[in-house]
C-alpha positions as CSV (number, residue, x, y, z in Angstrom):
1,M,0.2,-0.3,0.2
2,P,1.0,3.6,-1.0
3,V,2.3,5.9,2.1
4,S,0.2,8.4,2.4
5,S,1.5,12.5,2.6
6,L,-1.6,13.6,3.6
7,V,-1.8,17.5,4.2
8,R,-4.0,20.4,4.6
9,V,-3.7,23.3,2.3
10,A,-5.2,27.1,2.3
11,C,-4.8,29.8,0.3
12,I,-6.1,33.2,1.9
13,Q,-7.7,36.1,0.0
14,M,-7.1,38.7,1.1
15,E,-7.1,42.4,1.1
16,P,-3.8,44.4,2.0
17,R,-4.1,48.3,3.1
18,F,-1.7,49.8,1.2
19,G,1.6,50.8,3.5
20,D,-0.4,49.4,6.5
21,T,1.8,46.6,7.1
22,S,1.1,47.0,11.0
23,A,-2.7,46.2,10.6
24,N,-2.4,43.7,7.4
25,V,-0.4,41.8,9.5
26,A,-2.4,41.2,12.4
27,H,-5.8,41.0,9.7
28,S,-3.3,38.0,8.4
29,L,-2.3,36.3,11.8
30,G,-6.7,36.3,12.1
31,L,-7.0,34.5,8.9
32,I,-4.3,32.0,9.7
33,A,-6.0,30.8,12.8
34,R,-9.5,30.4,11.1
35,A,-7.3,28.3,8.8
36,A,-5.3,26.7,11.2
37,E,-8.9,25.8,13.1
38,G,-10.3,24.5,10.2
39,G,-7.0,21.7,10.0
40,A,-4.4,24.0,7.5
41,K,-0.8,22.6,7.9
42,L,0.0,24.4,5.5
43,I,-0.9,28.1,4.3
44,V,-0.1,30.7,1.4
45,L,-1.0,34.8,1.8
46,P,-0.5,37.1,-1.1
47,E,2.0,38.4,-3.0
48,L,3.7,41.3,-0.9
49,A,0.6,41.0,1.5
50,N,2.1,43.0,4.8
51,T,2.7,46.4,2.7
52,G,0.3,46.4,-1.0
53,Y,1.5,46.6,-4.0
54,V,1.8,49.7,-5.6
55,F,4.3,51.8,-4.9
56,E,4.7,55.7,-6.3
57,T,8.2,55.6,-5.6
58,R,11.5,53.3,-4.4
59,E,11.8,55.4,-1.1
60,E,8.5,54.8,-0.7
61,A,9.2,50.8,-1.1
62,F,12.2,51.3,0.8
63,G,9.9,52.6,4.2
64,L,8.0,49.7,4.2
65,A,10.8,46.6,3.4
66,E,11.8,44.7,5.8
67,T,14.8,43.0,6.9
68,I,14.2,38.9,6.9
69,P,13.9,37.1,9.0
70,D,14.4,39.5,11.7
71,G,12.0,41.9,10.7
72,P,8.4,42.2,12.3
73,S,6.7,41.0,9.8
74,C,8.2,37.8,10.0
75,Q,8.6,37.2,13.5
76,A,4.7,37.4,13.5
77,W,4.6,35.2,10.9
78,A,7.0,32.8,12.7
79,K,5.3,32.7,16.6
80,I,2.0,31.7,15.3
81,A,3.9,29.3,13.0
82,K,5.7,28.0,16.2
83,E,2.0,27.9,18.5
84,R,0.1,26.2,15.8
85,G,2.8,23.8,14.0
86,L,2.4,25.4,10.9
87,H,4.3,25.8,7.4
88,I,3.5,29.7,5.8
89,V,4.4,30.9,2.9
90,A,4.2,34.7,2.5
91,G,4.9,37.7,0.2
92,I,6.6,40.4,1.6
93,T,8.6,43.6,0.3
94,E,11.8,42.9,1.0
95,R,15.3,44.5,2.0
96,E,19.0,43.4,2.0
97,G,21.1,46.5,2.6
98,T,20.4,48.7,-0.2
99,A,18.5,46.4,-2.3
100,L,14.9,45.6,-2.6
101,Y,13.3,42.6,-3.6
102,N,9.7,40.9,-4.0
103,S,10.2,38.1,-2.4
104,A,8.1,35.9,-0.3
105,V,9.2,33.8,3.2
106,V,8.7,29.9,3.7
107,I,8.5,29.8,7.6
108,G,8.0,26.6,9.8
109,P,7.0,25.8,13.4
110,E,11.0,26.3,14.0
111,G,10.6,29.3,12.6
112,H,12.3,31.0,9.1
113,I,13.7,27.8,6.5
114,G,13.9,30.1,3.6
115,T,13.7,32.8,1.1
116,Y,12.6,33.0,-2.7
117,R,12.9,36.3,-4.9
118,K,10.3,36.7,-7.9
119,M,12.5,36.0,-11.0
120,H,10.2,37.4,-13.6
121,L,9.2,40.8,-12.7
122,W,5.9,42.5,-13.5
123,G,5.8,46.7,-15.0
124,N,6.8,48.9,-12.6
125,E,8.3,46.6,-10.3
126,N,11.2,47.2,-12.6
127,L,11.3,50.7,-11.0
128,F,11.6,49.3,-7.6
129,F,13.0,45.8,-7.0
130,E,15.7,43.6,-8.3
131,P,15.5,40.4,-10.0
132,G,15.7,37.6,-7.7
133,N,19.5,36.0,-7.4
134,N,18.2,32.7,-5.4
135,G,17.1,31.0,-8.8
136,F,14.2,28.4,-7.7
137,P,15.1,26.6,-4.3
138,V,12.8,23.9,-3.0
139,F,12.9,23.7,0.5
140,H,12.8,20.5,2.1
141,T,9.9,20.6,5.0
142,A,8.6,17.6,7.4
143,L,5.2,18.2,5.3
144,G,7.4,17.6,1.5
145,R,9.1,19.6,-0.7
146,I,7.7,23.0,-1.1
147,G,8.4,25.2,-4.6
148,V,7.6,28.8,-4.4
149,A,6.8,31.4,-7.9
150,I,5.5,34.9,-7.6
151,C,2.7,36.2,-10.0
152,Y,4.7,36.8,-13.5
153,D,6.8,34.0,-12.3
154,G,3.9,31.6,-13.4
155,W,4.2,32.7,-17.5
156,F,7.3,31.0,-17.8
157,P,7.4,27.4,-17.7
158,E,11.1,26.6,-16.5
159,T,9.2,28.0,-13.1
160,Y,7.7,24.8,-12.4
161,R,9.8,22.6,-14.6
162,L,13.2,23.2,-12.6
163,Q,11.2,22.7,-9.3
164,A,9.4,19.9,-10.5
165,L,13.1,18.6,-11.7
166,Q,14.5,19.1,-8.3
167,G,11.8,17.1,-6.8
168,A,8.9,19.7,-6.1
169,D,5.7,18.2,-4.3
170,I,3.9,22.0,-4.2
171,V,4.4,25.2,-5.7
172,C,2.9,27.8,-3.4
173,V,2.6,31.4,-5.2
174,P,1.7,34.2,-3.8
175,T,0.2,36.5,-6.2
176,N,-1.7,39.8,-7.3
177,W,-2.6,39.2,-10.5
178,V,-4.1,41.8,-12.6
179,P,-6.9,41.7,-15.4
180,I,-5.0,40.7,-18.7
181,P,-5.3,42.4,-22.7
182,G,-8.9,41.0,-24.2
183,Q,-10.3,39.3,-21.8
184,A,-13.3,38.7,-21.7
185,E,-16.2,40.1,-18.9
186,G,-16.4,37.0,-16.4
187,R,-13.6,34.7,-17.9
188,E,-11.3,33.1,-15.1
189,A,-7.9,34.8,-15.0
190,M,-5.7,34.0,-17.3
191,A,-3.4,32.9,-14.3
192,N,-5.9,30.2,-13.4
193,I,-5.2,28.7,-17.2
194,L,-1.6,28.7,-16.9
195,A,-1.6,27.3,-13.7
196,M,-3.4,24.5,-14.6
197,A,-1.5,23.5,-17.6
198,A,1.6,23.7,-15.3
199,A,0.5,22.0,-12.8
200,H,-0.8,18.8,-15.7
201,S,2.3,19.3,-17.1
202,N,4.1,19.3,-14.6
203,S,2.8,16.1,-12.0
204,L,2.9,19.5,-9.4
205,Y,0.0,20.9,-6.4
206,I,0.1,24.1,-6.7
207,A,-1.7,26.8,-4.4
208,C,-2.1,30.6,-5.3
209,A,-3.0,33.0,-2.9
210,D,-4.4,36.4,-4.6
211,R,-5.4,39.4,-3.5
212,I,-8.1,41.4,-3.7
213,G,-9.1,44.8,-4.0
214,T,-8.4,47.8,-6.0
215,E,-4.9,49.7,-5.0
216,R,-3.9,53.3,-6.5
217,G,-6.4,52.6,-9.3
218,Q,-5.3,48.5,-10.3
219,P,-7.8,46.2,-9.4
220,F,-6.8,42.7,-8.7
221,E,-8.2,39.3,-10.0
222,G,-8.9,37.1,-6.4
223,Q,-9.9,33.7,-7.7
224,S,-7.7,32.2,-5.6
225,L,-7.5,28.4,-6.5
226,I,-5.2,24.9,-5.8
227,L,-4.7,23.1,-8.2
228,S,-4.1,18.8,-8.3
229,Y,-1.5,17.4,-9.5
230,T,-4.1,16.4,-12.2
231,G,-4.2,20.1,-12.9
232,W,-7.9,20.4,-12.4
233,P,-8.7,22.4,-9.2
234,A,-8.8,20.4,-5.8
235,A,-9.9,24.0,-4.4
236,G,-11.6,27.3,-6.1
237,P,-10.6,29.3,-7.7
238,A,-12.7,31.7,-5.0
239,S,-14.9,35.0,-6.0
240,R,-13.3,37.9,-7.5
241,D,-14.1,40.5,-4.7
242,G,-14.1,38.1,-1.1
243,E,-11.7,37.8,1.2
244,E,-11.5,34.1,1.6
245,I,-10.1,30.9,2.7
246,V,-9.7,28.0,-0.2
247,S,-8.5,24.8,1.2
248,A,-7.9,21.4,0.4
249,E,-6.8,18.1,2.1
250,I,-4.0,17.0,-0.7
251,D,-1.4,13.6,-0.7
252,L,1.5,15.6,-1.4
253,G,3.3,12.4,-2.3
254,A,1.3,11.0,-5.1
255,A,2.5,14.4,-7.4
256,R,5.5,12.5,-7.6
257,R,4.1,8.5,-8.0
258,A,1.6,10.0,-10.6
259,R,3.9,11.5,-12.8
260,N,4.3,8.1,-14.7
261,W,1.5,8.4,-16.5
262,N,1.2,4.5,-18.3
263,D,3.4,2.3,-19.4
264,F,5.8,4.0,-21.3
265,N,5.8,8.2,-20.0
266,Q,6.7,10.0,-17.5
267,V,6.1,13.3,-17.8
268,L,10.2,14.6,-17.2
269,R,11.8,11.6,-18.3
270,D,10.1,12.0,-21.4
271,R,11.9,15.1,-22.3
272,R,13.9,15.4,-25.5
273,T,17.1,17.2,-24.0
274,D,19.3,15.8,-26.5
275,V,16.8,18.7,-29.1
276,Y,15.9,21.5,-26.5
277,A,20.1,21.7,-25.7
278,E,20.8,22.7,-29.5
279,M,17.4,24.8,-30.0
280,L,18.1,26.9,-26.9
281,G,21.4,27.6,-27.8
282,A,20.9,28.9,-30.9
283,P,21.1,32.6,-32.0
284,I,17.9,34.2,-32.3
285,S,17.9,34.9,-36.4
286,R,17.4,31.6,-36.5
287,G,13.9,32.0,-35.5
288,W,14.2,30.4,-31.8
289,Y,12.8,32.2,-29.1
């Protein structure tokens, strides 16, 4: 009989208030407590959950940023993780020296496990943040192997494939999805479709925690969801405009076992790396880009 590794995952869909870090963290702690009372052991918060997203100047962003792991937001999340035996993945505005990063912390009952820095910056983020410089780490935890991506990272298939190749069971995605040009009224977020495809094509669980509301004129999409390794939702998507906790009990070990799709095909083994290497190394003038 296969070993089961059941864990309840929760994605918290909330509305941070720009610049009110202490209130945002306090609000997140209340929602984390609710998720924990529902049995969640792995909890995901949105991108930049402690500060809000739409910075107007780098000085403003720098003033709201914190060091990791000794800043007040990380310390508050670490405290509740220890008290309730949780693993938390939370988006945070990070400061390291004079550099700023759009980051996510991974925190467990024993404290800070690691930090992921967003690799692919979107829009005006390029004015404030440095691109991530620590790759796509996979964190080995008591629950399983946890990868992280942030928002626009999900538009790049390499984000999920590189983590799957490192043995990730689940990728947690703090995000601030925005409407995409050409999106029909009432249509699901493009990000949901991309995440579904990534979960299926890599046999990975993916847990996306989005925010809601409009901040300085920028609307956000909501629709947080948890995807099975099959690509189909295990929970969600949530609404576009309500604070919600999306939760599902999943078997993390099943994702790796299920990569053998049939007697012949295993999605990671079947990659034609003998061909890809040549294509990826070819000059753009040959049309491979």
